[in-house]
N, C-alpha and C positions, 0 to 999 in steps of 0.2 A: 556733676562732671561726668556723668555716665556716657553721654554721646561722644564727647571728645576722646575719652579713653578707648572707646570702641573703634574709632576711625584712625587712630595713630598708626602709622606704618612702623616697620621694624627699626628703621634708622632715624626716626623722627623723635625729637625731644620736645617736651612741653616747656616753654620759656616763661610765659606769663599768663595768668588767668585774671581777667578784668572782673570787677564787681560793681554793683550798683552803690551809689553813695547813700549815706543814711538819710539824706534829704528825701529820697524816694520813699522811705518808710514813713517819714513825717507827712509827706503828701498823702499817702494811703490812709494814715490815721486821721488826717484832717478831713478826709471824705466822710468818715463816720461822724466826726465832730460837727461838720456842716449839716449832715443829715439830721442829727439830734437838734441842732440849733434851729433849722428851718421847720422841723415838725413841731417843736415847742413854740416857735414864733407863730405858727398857724393856730395852734390851740389857744395861745394867750390872746392873739388878736381877735379870735372868735369870741372868747370870753369877754373881752373889753367891749366888743360890738354888742353882745347880748345885754350887758349891763347898761350900755348907753342908749339902746333903742327902747322905744315904748314896749310894753308887755306884749301887745298883739303882734308887733313886728318881730320881736325876738323869739316868738314861739316857733317859727319855721326853722330855726337853727337848733331846736331842742327836740328830743324824743319824749321827755317827761317835763312837766312844769317845775319851775324852781321854787324853792322855799326860801324865806329870808335868812335862815341860818346855814345855807349851803356853802361849803368851802370850795376851794379851787378844784380838788379832785372830784367832788360831787358834781360840780358844774361840767367837768370833762366827761364824767360818766353819763350825764344826761344829754350831752351833745348828740346831734344827729349822727347816725352811723356813717354817713358819707364823709363827714368832716373827720371823724376818727380814722376812717379808712385812708383818706388822703394823707393824714399825718403819718400813718403807718407806712404808706407807700413811699413818702419822702424819706423816712428813716431807712427803709429797705434799699432805696436807691444808693444811699451812702454806704451801706454795708456791701452791696453788690459791687460798687466801684472799688472799695477796699479789697474785696476778694479778687476782683479782676487784676488789680495792680500786684497783689501778692502772687497770683498764678504766673503773671508775666515775669516777675522777679525770679521765681523758683525755676521756671522752665527756660530761661535764657542762659546760654553759655557763650562767652566771648573769650577766645584764647589766641595766643600767639605761640606757634610752634616753630621749630627750626626751618620748616619748609613752607608754611602757609599761615594765614589768619582764618580762623573759623568763627562764624557768627551764627549760632543756632537758636531759633525761637520756636515756641509752640509746645502745647501739651499733647494733643492728639494728632492734629495736622502739624507736621514738622516743616519748617522753613529754614533751610540751611544756605548760608552764603559763605563761600570759600574764595580766597584769593591767594595765589602763589606769591611768596615773598619777593621773588625776582621780577614780578609783574607790577609791583607797586611803584607808581610814579611820584606821588607825594602824599603827605599826611597833614591835614589841616586840623588844628585844635581850636574850638570855639568855646570860650569861657565868658560868662557874663560877669558883672561886678561881683555878685554873690558867689559865682563859681570860682573866681580868683581868691576870694577870702576863705571859702570853705573847701577849696581844692576839688572841684568837680567840673566836668565839661563834656562836650560832645566832640567826637572825632569823625572826620570825613576822610576816608582813605580812597584816593584816586588811583585807579589802575591804568595801565597802558592797554587801551583797546577793550577793556573788560568793564568799563563803567566805574562806579564808585560804591563804597559801602558806607552807609551812614549809621553810626553807632548811637545808642541812647546816651543820656547823661551818665557818665561813669565817674567813679572815684579815681583820683590821681591820673588824669589824662596825659600828663607829661611823662609819667612813668610808663604808661602804655606805649606812647610814641617812642620812648627810649628802648623799650623791649623790641619794637619793630626794627629799629635801627640796629640793635644788637643781633637780631636774627638775620638781617640783610648783610651785616659785616662778618658774621661768624659762620 
């Protein structure tokens, strides 16, 4: 909340602070889960391929020859380094997506004050959208089936002559809209 507190004027009051829904955290965690799943799938499929191919064809997938008593981890250790590197890169892509989503969550501030709506994004490069409360023409709430059940949705705030602000999926979008109406009337 650091940026919004810095830009509040003397007569301006903070009415509502929007937050991301917990589904956003689940999506971020699922990025890691999918990374683990696809990297393990690659390793398992290569192992199955090695065991199903004739010995001379399976050797190009291995850096060391297999012995009959090799277990799953021994086979993975003996796989070609390019295969292990590909599995690691797939896992790291999931971790990077998780980190990206968490940075977006931590560095986004969406607030309704008595005078304006503030939508700030960015860690190093800051992108700030502000709209005066008296310049708001309409507020649209878009909720999917799951959004209605779990109370999250996207808001589109239409302004008079100043375009529109498209918010990400937020928790309690109706409450956010009511806060805008409260600021307009109050």
